[in-house]
PDB file of N, H, CA, C and O in Angstrom:
ATOM      1  N   MET A   1      89.625  80.437 122.100  1.00  0.00           N
ATOM      2  CA  MET A   1      89.336  79.633 120.934  1.00  0.00           C
ATOM      3  C   MET A   1      87.837  79.295 120.851  1.00  0.00           C
ATOM      4  O   MET A   1      87.301  79.144 119.753  1.00  0.00           O
ATOM      5  N   ASP A   2      87.169  79.176 121.988  1.00  0.00           N
ATOM      6  H   ASP A   2      87.604  79.299 122.880  1.00  0.00           H
ATOM      7  CA  ASP A   2      85.734  78.902 121.974  1.00  0.00           C
ATOM      8  C   ASP A   2      84.957  80.018 121.282  1.00  0.00           C
ATOM      9  O   ASP A   2      83.993  79.762 120.561  1.00  0.00           O
ATOM     10  N   GLU A   3      85.379  81.234 121.504  1.00  0.00           N
ATOM     11  H   GLU A   3      86.163  81.442 122.090  1.00  0.00           H
ATOM     12  CA  GLU A   3      84.688  82.367 120.896  1.00  0.00           C
ATOM     13  C   GLU A   3      84.825  82.341 119.374  1.00  0.00           C
ATOM     14  O   GLU A   3      83.896  82.719 118.660  1.00  0.00           O
ATOM     15  N   PHE A   4      85.967  81.901 118.883  1.00  0.00           N
ATOM     16  H   PHE A   4      86.721  81.594 119.463  1.00  0.00           H
ATOM     17  CA  PHE A   4      86.171  81.808 117.434  1.00  0.00           C
ATOM     18  C   PHE A   4      85.162  80.851 116.807  1.00  0.00           C
ATOM     19  O   PHE A   4      84.524  81.193 115.811  1.00  0.00           O
ATOM     20  N   TRP A   5      85.011  79.649 117.382  1.00  0.00           N
ATOM     21  H   TRP A   5      85.529  79.372 118.191  1.00  0.00           H
ATOM     22  CA  TRP A   5      84.115  78.651 116.808  1.00  0.00           C
ATOM     23  C   TRP A   5      82.652  79.054 116.947  1.00  0.00           C
ATOM     24  O   TRP A   5      81.855  78.793 116.046  1.00  0.00           O
ATOM     25  N   SER A   6      82.290  79.680 118.050  1.00  0.00           N
ATOM     26  H   SER A   6      82.937  79.892 118.782  1.00  0.00           H
ATOM     27  CA  SER A   6      80.905  80.132 118.183  1.00  0.00           C
ATOM     28  C   SER A   6      80.604  81.254 117.195  1.00  0.00           C
ATOM     29  O   SER A   6      79.512  81.300 116.628  1.00  0.00           O
ATOM     30  N   ASN A   7      81.555  82.155 116.981  1.00  0.00           N
ATOM     31  H   ASN A   7      82.443  82.118 117.441  1.00  0.00           H
ATOM     32  CA  ASN A   7      81.365  83.208 115.969  1.00  0.00           C
ATOM     33  C   ASN A   7      81.281  82.619 114.569  1.00  0.00           C
ATOM     34  O   ASN A   7      80.483  83.070 113.748  1.00  0.00           O
ATOM     35  N   ALA A   8      82.095  81.621 114.299  1.00  0.00           N
ATOM     36  H   ALA A   8      82.743  81.254 114.966  1.00  0.00           H
ATOM     37  CA  ALA A   8      82.055  80.976 112.987  1.00  0.00           C
ATOM     38  C   ALA A   8      80.702  80.295 112.779  1.00  0.00           C
ATOM     39  O   ALA A   8      80.118  80.389 111.699  1.00  0.00           O
ATOM     40  N   LEU A   9      80.211  79.617 113.798  1.00  0.00           N
ATOM     41  H   LEU A   9      80.686  79.540 114.675  1.00  0.00           H
ATOM     42  CA  LEU A   9      78.913  78.944 113.699  1.00  0.00           C
ATOM     43  C   LEU A   9      77.791  79.950 113.477  1.00  0.00           C
ATOM     44  O   LEU A   9      76.933  79.740 112.620  1.00  0.00           O
ATOM     45  N   TRP A  10      77.788  81.034 114.237  1.00  0.00           N
ATOM     46  H   TRP A  10      78.485  81.205 114.933  1.00  0.00           H
ATOM     47  CA  TRP A  10      76.747  82.053 114.089  1.00  0.00           C
ATOM     48  C   TRP A  10      76.863  82.777 112.746  1.00  0.00           C
ATOM     49  O   TRP A  10      75.864  83.292 112.244  1.00  0.00           O
ATOM     50  N   SER A  11      78.037  82.828 112.167  1.00  0.00           N
ATOM     51  H   SER A  11      78.848  82.410 112.575  1.00  0.00           H
ATOM     52  CA  SER A  11      78.207  83.479 110.864  1.00  0.00           C
ATOM     53  C   SER A  11      77.660  82.618 109.727  1.00  0.00           C
ATOM     54  O   SER A  11      77.142  83.142 108.741  1.00  0.00           O
ATOM     55  N   VAL A  12      77.773  81.327 109.864  1.00  0.00           N
ATOM     56  H   VAL A  12      78.194  80.902 110.666  1.00  0.00           H
ATOM     57  CA  VAL A  12      77.361  80.420 108.801  1.00  0.00           C
ATOM     58  C   VAL A  12      75.881  80.052 108.908  1.00  0.00           C
ATOM     59  O   VAL A  12      75.256  79.725 107.900  1.00  0.00           O
ATOM     60  N   THR A  13      75.325  80.098 110.092  1.00  0.00           N
ATOM     61  H   THR A  13      75.834  80.364 110.911  1.00  0.00           H
ATOM     62  CA  THR A  13      73.951  79.657 110.326  1.00  0.00           C
ATOM     63  C   THR A  13      72.921  80.352 109.426  1.00  0.00           C
ATOM     64  O   THR A  13      72.107  79.651 108.826  1.00  0.00           O
ATOM     65  N   PRO A  14      72.908  81.675 109.296  1.00  0.00           N
ATOM     66  CA  PRO A  14      71.889  82.301 108.434  1.00  0.00           C
ATOM     67  C   PRO A  14      71.977  81.839 106.977  1.00  0.00           C
ATOM     68  O   PRO A  14      70.950  81.633 106.329  1.00  0.00           O
ATOM     69  N   THR A  15      73.181  81.678 106.467  1.00  0.00           N
ATOM     70  H   THR A  15      74.015  81.845 106.993  1.00  0.00           H
ATOM     71  CA  THR A  15      73.353  81.231 105.090  1.00  0.00           C
ATOM     72  C   THR A  15      72.805  79.819 104.911  1.00  0.00           C
ATOM     73  O   THR A  15      72.118  79.535 103.930  1.00  0.00           O
ATOM     74  N   VAL A  16      73.104  78.949 105.843  1.00  0.00           N
ATOM     75  H   VAL A  16      73.662  79.180 106.640  1.00  0.00           H
ATOM     76  CA  VAL A  16      72.620  77.569 105.767  1.00  0.00           C
ATOM     77  C   VAL A  16      71.094  77.541 105.873  1.00  0.00           C
ATOM     78  O   VAL A  16      70.441  76.811 105.127  1.00  0.00           O
ATOM     79  N   LEU A  17      70.531  78.307 106.768  1.00  0.00           N
ATOM     80  H   LEU A  17      71.062  78.899 107.374  1.00  0.00           H
ATOM     81  CA  LEU A  17      69.072  78.321 106.928  1.00  0.00           C
ATOM     82  C   LEU A  17      68.369  78.859 105.681  1.00  0.00           C
ATOM     83  O   LEU A  17      67.369  78.293 105.239  1.00  0.00           O
ATOM     84  N   VAL A  18      68.884  79.942 105.120  1.00  0.00           N
ATOM     85  H   VAL A  18      69.696  80.402 105.479  1.00  0.00           H
ATOM     86  CA  VAL A  18      68.287  80.491 103.900  1.00  0.00           C
ATOM     87  C   VAL A  18      68.424  79.488 102.760  1.00  0.00           C
ATOM     88  O   VAL A  18      67.500  79.333 101.961  1.00  0.00           O
ATOM     89  N   GLY A  19      69.559  78.810 102.676  1.00  0.00           N
ATOM     90  H   GLY A  19      70.309  78.937 103.325  1.00  0.00           H
ATOM     91  CA  GLY A  19      69.749  77.788 101.649  1.00  0.00           C
ATOM     92  C   GLY A  19      68.764  76.646 101.804  1.00  0.00           C
ATOM     93  O   GLY A  19      68.213  76.166 100.813  1.00  0.00           O
ATOM     94  N   LEU A  20      68.534  76.200 103.041  1.00  0.00           N
ATOM     95  H   LEU A  20      68.982  76.590 103.845  1.00  0.00           H
ATOM     96  CA  LEU A  20      67.572  75.117 103.279  1.00  0.00           C
ATOM     97  C   LEU A  20      66.146  75.540 102.944  1.00  0.00           C
ATOM     98  O   LEU A  20      65.379  74.762 102.377  1.00  0.00           O
ATOM     99  N   ILE A  21      65.798  76.764 103.293  1.00  0.00           N
ATOM    100  H   ILE A  21      66.421  77.396 103.754  1.00  0.00           H
ATOM    101  CA  ILE A  21      64.459  77.272 102.958  1.00  0.00           C
ATOM    102  C   ILE A  21      64.284  77.353 101.446  1.00  0.00           C
ATOM    103  O   ILE A  21      63.240  76.969 100.920  1.00  0.00           O
ATOM    104  N   PHE A  22      65.304  77.854 100.744  1.00  0.00           N
ATOM    105  H   PHE A  22      66.152  78.166 101.172  1.00  0.00           H
ATOM    106  CA  PHE A  22      65.256  77.947  99.286  1.00  0.00           C
ATOM    107  C   PHE A  22      65.122  76.553  98.670  1.00  0.00           C
ATOM    108  O   PHE A  22      64.331  76.348  97.750  1.00  0.00           O
ATOM    109  N   TRP A  23      65.901  75.600  99.183  1.00  0.00           N
ATOM    110  H   TRP A  23      66.545  75.767  99.930  1.00  0.00           H
ATOM    111  CA  TRP A  23      65.848  74.235  98.668  1.00  0.00           C
ATOM    112  C   TRP A  23      64.451  73.637  98.867  1.00  0.00           C
ATOM    113  O   TRP A  23      63.911  73.005  97.959  1.00  0.00           O
ATOM    114  N   PHE A  24      63.872  73.835 100.046  1.00  0.00           N
ATOM    115  H   PHE A  24      64.311  74.348 100.784  1.00  0.00           H
ATOM    116  CA  PHE A  24      62.543  73.288 100.328  1.00  0.00           C
ATOM    117  C   PHE A  24      61.490  73.906  99.418  1.00  0.00           C
ATOM    118  O   PHE A  24      60.617  73.195  98.920  1.00  0.00           O
ATOM    119  N   ILE A  25      61.554  75.208  99.193  1.00  0.00           N
ATOM    120  H   ILE A  25      62.263  75.786  99.597  1.00  0.00           H
ATOM    121  CA  ILE A  25      60.577  75.875  98.331  1.00  0.00           C
ATOM    122  C   ILE A  25      60.720  75.384  96.894  1.00  0.00           C
ATOM    123  O   ILE A  25      59.716  75.086  96.245  1.00  0.00           O
ATOM    124  N   MET A  26      61.940  75.296  96.388  1.00  0.00           N
ATOM    125  H   MET A  26      62.755  75.538  96.915  1.00  0.00           H
ATOM    126  CA  MET A  26      62.153  74.836  95.017  1.00  0.00           C
ATOM    127  C   MET A  26      61.712  73.378  94.854  1.00  0.00           C
ATOM    128  O   MET A  26      61.125  73.016  93.834  1.00  0.00           O
ATOM    129  N   ARG A  27      61.992  72.553  95.850  1.00  0.00           N
ATOM    130  H   ARG A  27      62.468  72.848  96.678  1.00  0.00           H
ATOM    131  CA  ARG A  27      61.566  71.152  95.817  1.00  0.00           C
ATOM    132  C   ARG A  27      60.045  71.067  95.764  1.00  0.00           C
ATOM    133  O   ARG A  27      59.492  70.263  95.015  1.00  0.00           O
ATOM    134  N   SER A  28      59.369  71.894  96.557  1.00  0.00           N
ATOM    135  H   SER A  28      59.818  72.548  97.166  1.00  0.00           H
ATOM    136  CA  SER A  28      57.907  71.905  96.563  1.00  0.00           C
ATOM    137  C   SER A  28      57.347  72.350  95.215  1.00  0.00           C
ATOM    138  O   SER A  28      56.376  71.774  94.725  1.00  0.00           O
ATOM    139  N   VAL A  29      57.951  73.365  94.620  1.00  0.00           N
ATOM    140  H   VAL A  29      58.740  73.834  95.018  1.00  0.00           H
ATOM    141  CA  VAL A  29      57.490  73.858  93.318  1.00  0.00           C
ATOM    142  C   VAL A  29      57.671  72.781  92.254  1.00  0.00           C
ATOM    143  O   VAL A  29      56.779  72.565  91.434  1.00  0.00           O
ATOM    144  N   ILE A  30      58.808  72.112  92.260  1.00  0.00           N
ATOM    145  H   ILE A  30      59.533  72.287  92.926  1.00  0.00           H
ATOM    146  CA  ILE A  30      59.074  71.085  91.254  1.00  0.00           C
ATOM    147  C   ILE A  30      58.127  69.897  91.428  1.00  0.00           C
ATOM    148  O   ILE A  30      57.612  69.366  90.444  1.00  0.00           O
ATOM    149  N   HIS A  31      57.896  69.483  92.663  1.00  0.00           N
ATOM    150  H   HIS A  31      58.314  69.915  93.462  1.00  0.00           H
ATOM    151  CA  HIS A  31      56.959  68.378  92.903  1.00  0.00           C
ATOM    152  C   HIS A  31      55.532  68.767  92.510  1.00  0.00           C
ATOM    153  O   HIS A  31      54.806  67.953  91.938  1.00  0.00           O
ATOM    154  N   ALA A  32      55.128  69.990  92.808  1.00  0.00           N
ATOM    155  H   ALA A  32      55.717  70.651  93.273  1.00  0.00           H
ATOM    156  CA  ALA A  32      53.784  70.438  92.436  1.00  0.00           C
ATOM    157  C   ALA A  32      53.629  70.469  90.918  1.00  0.00           C
ATOM    158  O   ALA A  32      52.587  70.077  90.393  1.00  0.00           O
ATOM    159  N   ASP A  33      54.661  70.932  90.210  1.00  0.00           N
ATOM    160  H   ASP A  33      55.508  71.250  90.636  1.00  0.00           H
ATOM    161  CA  ASP A  33      54.613  70.977  88.755  1.00  0.00           C
ATOM    162  C   ASP A  33      54.521  69.568  88.180  1.00  0.00           C
ATOM    163  O   ASP A  33      53.755  69.319  87.249  1.00  0.00           O
ATOM    164  N   ARG A  34      55.306  68.649  88.740  1.00  0.00           N
ATOM    165  H   ARG A  34      55.928  68.852  89.496  1.00  0.00           H
ATOM    166  CA  ARG A  34      55.275  67.266  88.269  1.00  0.00           C
ATOM    167  C   ARG A  34      53.889  66.656  88.464  1.00  0.00           C
ATOM    168  O   ARG A  34      53.361  65.997  87.569  1.00  0.00           O
ATOM    169  N   ASN A  35      53.309  66.880  89.637  1.00  0.00           N
ATOM    170  H   ASN A  35      53.738  67.415  90.364  1.00  0.00           H
ATOM    171  CA  ASN A  35      51.981  66.326  89.918  1.00  0.00           C
ATOM    172  C   ASN A  35      50.909  66.962  89.036  1.00  0.00           C
ATOM    173  O   ASN A  35      49.980  66.287  88.593  1.00  0.00           O
ATOM    174  N   GLU A  36      51.041  68.256  88.786  1.00  0.00           N
ATOM    175  H   GLU A  36      51.795  68.805  89.146  1.00  0.00           H
ATOM    176  CA  GLU A  36      50.071  68.938  87.929  1.00  0.00           C
ATOM    177  C   GLU A  36      50.152  68.425  86.497  1.00  0.00           C
ATOM    178  O   GLU A  36      49.124  68.220  85.852  1.00  0.00           O
ATOM    179  N   ARG A  37      51.363  68.219  86.000  1.00  0.00           N
ATOM    180  H   ARG A  37      52.198  68.386  86.524  1.00  0.00           H
ATOM    181  CA  ARG A  37      51.521  67.685  84.641  1.00  0.00           C
ATOM    182  C   ARG A  37      50.941  66.273  84.536  1.00  0.00           C
ATOM    183  O   ARG A  37      50.322  65.922  83.532  1.00  0.00           O
ATOM    184  N   LYS A  38      51.147  65.469  85.582  1.00  0.00           N
ATOM    185  H   LYS A  38      51.650  65.754  86.398  1.00  0.00           H
ATOM    186  CA  LYS A  38      50.618  64.106  85.585  1.00  0.00           C
ATOM    187  C   LYS A  38      49.089  64.130  85.579  1.00  0.00           C
ATOM    188  O   LYS A  38      48.458  63.376  84.838  1.00  0.00           O
ATOM    189  N   ALA A  39      48.499  64.986  86.398  1.00  0.00           N
ATOM    190  H   ALA A  39      49.011  65.599  87.000  1.00  0.00           H
ATOM    191  CA  ALA A  39      47.041  65.096  86.455  1.00  0.00           C
ATOM    192  C   ALA A  39      46.486  65.612  85.126  1.00  0.00           C
ATOM    193  O   ALA A  39      45.454  65.132  84.655  1.00  0.00           O
ATOM    194  N   TYR A  40      47.167  66.585  84.526  1.00  0.00           N
ATOM    195  H   TYR A  40      48.004  66.975  84.909  1.00  0.00           H
ATOM    196  CA  TYR A  40      46.715  67.115  83.239  1.00  0.00           C
ATOM    197  C   TYR A  40      46.770  66.031  82.163  1.00  0.00           C
ATOM    198  O   TYR A  40      45.867  65.936  81.332  1.00  0.00           O
ATOM    199  N   ALA A  41      47.816  65.219  82.174  1.00  0.00           N
ATOM    200  H   ALA A  41      48.550  65.296  82.849  1.00  0.00           H
ATOM    201  CA  ALA A  41      47.936  64.141  81.190  1.00  0.00           C
ATOM    202  C   ALA A  41      46.813  63.125  81.374  1.00  0.00           C
ATOM    203  O   ALA A  41      46.287  62.601  80.392  1.00  0.00           O
ATOM    204  N   GLN A  42      46.445  62.844  82.607  1.00  0.00           N
ATOM    205  H   GLN A  42      46.872  63.269  83.405  1.00  0.00           H
ATOM    206  CA  GLN A  42      45.350  61.902  82.855  1.00  0.00           C
ATOM    207  C   GLN A  42      44.024  62.467  82.363  1.00  0.00           C
ATOM    208  O   GLN A  42      43.227  61.751  81.757  1.00  0.00           O
ATOM    209  N   VAL A  43      43.788  63.739  82.621  1.00  0.00           N
ATOM    210  H   VAL A  43      44.435  64.320  83.113  1.00  0.00           H
ATOM    211  CA  VAL A  43      42.549  64.372  82.159  1.00  0.00           C
ATOM    212  C   VAL A  43      42.522  64.404  80.634  1.00  0.00           C
ATOM    213  O   VAL A  43      41.492  64.123  80.021  1.00  0.00           O
ATOM    214  N   GLU A  44      43.646  64.743  80.029  1.00  0.00           N
ATOM    215  H   GLU A  44      44.483  64.971  80.526  1.00  0.00           H
ATOM    216  CA  GLU A  44      43.714  64.791  78.569  1.00  0.00           C
ATOM    217  C   GLU A  44      43.467  63.403  77.975  1.00  0.00           C
ATOM    218  O   GLU A  44      42.742  63.270  76.989  1.00  0.00           O
ATOM    219  N   ALA A  45      44.066  62.374  78.570  1.00  0.00           N
ATOM    220  H   ALA A  45      44.656  62.482  79.371  1.00  0.00           H
ATOM    221  CA  ALA A  45      43.857  61.010  78.068  1.00  0.00           C
ATOM    222  C   ALA A  45      42.392  60.599  78.207  1.00  0.00           C
ATOM    223  O   ALA A  45      41.838  59.967  77.308  1.00  0.00           O
ATOM    224  N   ALA A  46      41.774  60.948  79.311  1.00  0.00           N
ATOM    225  H   ALA A  46      42.224  61.462  80.042  1.00  0.00           H
ATOM    226  CA  ALA A  46      40.358  60.609  79.504  1.00  0.00           C
ATOM    227  C   ALA A  46      39.477  61.331  78.486  1.00  0.00           C
ATOM    228  O   ALA A  46      38.537  60.743  77.950  1.00  0.00           O
ATOM    229  N   GLU A  47      39.775  62.587  78.221  1.00  0.00           N
ATOM    230  H   GLU A  47      40.538  63.065  78.656  1.00  0.00           H
ATOM    231  CA  GLU A  47      38.988  63.353  77.250  1.00  0.00           C
ATOM    232  C   GLU A  47      39.193  62.817  75.840  1.00  0.00           C
ATOM    233  O   GLU A  47      38.238  62.748  75.066  1.00  0.00           O
ATOM    234  N   ARG A  48      40.418  62.437  75.492  1.00  0.00           N
ATOM    235  H   ARG A  48      41.193  62.493  76.121  1.00  0.00           H
ATOM    236  CA  ARG A  48      40.678  61.880  74.169  1.00  0.00           C
ATOM    237  C   ARG A  48      39.933  60.551  74.011  1.00  0.00           C
ATOM    238  O   ARG A  48      39.372  60.269  72.953  1.00  0.00           O
ATOM    239  N   ALA A  49      39.933  59.735  75.074  1.00  0.00           N
ATOM    240  H   ALA A  49      40.389  59.964  75.934  1.00  0.00           H
ATOM    241  CA  ALA A  49      39.224  58.457  75.013  1.00  0.00           C
ATOM    242  C   ALA A  49      37.718  58.685  74.894  1.00  0.00           C
ATOM    243  O   ALA A  49      37.029  57.965  74.171  1.00  0.00           O
ATOM    244  N   ARG A  50      37.213  59.689  75.606  1.00  0.00           N
ATOM    245  H   ARG A  50      37.772  60.275  76.194  1.00  0.00           H
ATOM    246  CA  ARG A  50      35.781  59.993  75.556  1.00  0.00           C
ATOM    247  C   ARG A  50      35.366  60.444  74.158  1.00  0.00           C
ATOM    248  O   ARG A  50      34.265  60.131  73.704  1.00  0.00           O
ATOM    249  N   MET A  51      36.239  61.174  73.481  1.00  0.00           N
ATOM    250  H   MET A  51      37.133  61.429  73.850  1.00  0.00           H
ATOM    251  CA  MET A  51      35.935  61.668  72.140  1.00  0.00           C
ATOM    252  C   MET A  51      36.250  60.641  71.054  1.00  0.00           C
ATOM    253  O   MET A  51      35.942  60.862  69.882  1.00  0.00           O
ATOM    254  N   GLY A  52      36.862  59.524  71.439  1.00  0.00           N
ATOM    255  H   GLY A  52      37.112  59.345  72.390  1.00  0.00           H
ATOM    256  CA  GLY A  52      37.176  58.494  70.458  1.00  0.00           C
ATOM    257  C   GLY A  52      38.442  58.767  69.672  1.00  0.00           C
ATOM    258  O   GLY A  52      38.645  58.187  68.606  1.00  0.00           O
ATOM    259  N   LEU A  53      39.295  59.639  70.180  1.00  0.00           N
ATOM    260  H   LEU A  53      39.130  60.111  71.046  1.00  0.00           H
ATOM    261  CA  LEU A  53      40.554  59.959  69.507  1.00  0.00           C
ATOM    262  C   LEU A  53      41.644  58.984  69.942  1.00  0.00           C
ATOM    263  O   LEU A  53      41.551  58.391  71.016  1.00  0.00           O
ATOM    264  N   PRO A  54      42.667  58.815  69.122  1.00  0.00           N
ATOM    265  CA  PRO A  54      43.773  57.942  69.525  1.00  0.00           C
ATOM    266  C   PRO A  54      44.560  58.594  70.660  1.00  0.00           C
ATOM    267  O   PRO A  54      44.500  59.809  70.846  1.00  0.00           O
ATOM    268  N   PRO A  55      45.293  57.787  71.412  1.00  0.00           N
ATOM    269  CA  PRO A  55      46.110  58.356  72.496  1.00  0.00           C
ATOM    270  C   PRO A  55      47.123  59.358  71.957  1.00  0.00           C
ATOM    271  O   PRO A  55      47.576  59.248  70.818  1.00  0.00           O
ATOM    272  N   ALA A  56      47.468  60.325  72.777  1.00  0.00           N
ATOM    273  H   ALA A  56      47.100  60.415  73.703  1.00  0.00           H
ATOM    274  CA  ALA A  56      48.431  61.348  72.370  1.00  0.00           C
ATOM    275  C   ALA A  56      49.793  60.696  72.175  1.00  0.00           C
ATOM    276  O   ALA A  56      50.151  59.744  72.868  1.00  0.00           O
ATOM    277  N   ASP A  57      50.546  61.233  71.213  1.00  0.00           N
ATOM    278  H   ASP A  57      50.255  62.007  70.650  1.00  0.00           H
ATOM    279  CA  ASP A  57      51.895  60.735  70.935  1.00  0.00           C
ATOM    280  C   ASP A  57      52.826  61.148  72.072  1.00  0.00           C
ATOM    281  O   ASP A  57      53.025  62.340  72.304  1.00  0.00           O
ATOM    282  N   GLU A  58      53.392  60.187  72.776  1.00  0.00           N
ATOM    283  H   GLU A  58      53.231  59.218  72.587  1.00  0.00           H
ATOM    284  CA  GLU A  58      54.253  60.465  73.926  1.00  0.00           C
ATOM    285  C   GLU A  58      55.599  61.035  73.518  1.00  0.00           C
ATOM    286  O   GLU A  58      56.272  61.665  74.334  1.00  0.00           O
ATOM    287  N   SER A  59      56.011  60.825  72.258  1.00  0.00           N
ATOM    288  H   SER A  59      55.465  60.314  71.595  1.00  0.00           H
ATOM    289  CA  SER A  59      57.346  61.272  71.837  1.00  0.00           C
ATOM    290  C   SER A  59      57.370  62.737  71.423  1.00  0.00           C
ATOM    291  O   SER A  59      58.445  63.320  71.284  1.00  0.00           O
ATOM    292  N   ARG A  60      56.211  63.336  71.226  1.00  0.00           N
ATOM    293  H   ARG A  60      55.337  62.862  71.339  1.00  0.00           H
ATOM    294  CA  ARG A  60      56.196  64.740  70.799  1.00  0.00           C
ATOM    295  C   ARG A  60      56.515  65.643  71.994  1.00  0.00           C
ATOM    296  O   ARG A  60      56.088  65.374  73.117  1.00  0.00           O
ATOM    297  N   PRO A  61      57.261  66.702  71.742  1.00  0.00           N
ATOM    298  CA  PRO A  61      57.586  67.623  72.848  1.00  0.00           C
ATOM    299  C   PRO A  61      56.359  68.428  73.259  1.00  0.00           C
ATOM    300  O   PRO A  61      55.534  68.810  72.430  1.00  0.00           O
ATOM    301  N   THR A  62      56.265  68.671  74.548  1.00  0.00           N
ATOM    302  H   THR A  62      56.936  68.360  75.222  1.00  0.00           H
ATOM    303  CA  THR A  62      55.161  69.482  75.068  1.00  0.00           C
ATOM    304  C   THR A  62      55.716  70.794  75.557  1.00  0.00           C
ATOM    305  O   THR A  62      56.864  70.868  75.996  1.00  0.00           O
ATOM    306  N   SER A  63      54.915  71.822  75.485  1.00  0.00           N
ATOM    307  H   SER A  63      53.982  71.762  75.129  1.00  0.00           H
ATOM    308  CA  SER A  63      55.391  73.130  75.951  1.00  0.00           C
ATOM    309  C   SER A  63      54.803  73.501  77.266  1.00  0.00           C
ATOM    310  O   SER A  63      55.102  74.572  77.796  1.00  0.00           O
TER     311      SER A  63
END
């Protein structure tokens, strides 16, 4: 019976590891995108203020 459980563990391990690596990479990409959008919004707001334009409409969809 010990051999059954060790084989089961070794069979599942690669799938779990690949899933964790995929999750970590996707999490990093999403966090980087969020931070980049936040930084871009700050730069855009600063440039609009420098030019004397009103703040951007927050309700409009962005692409």
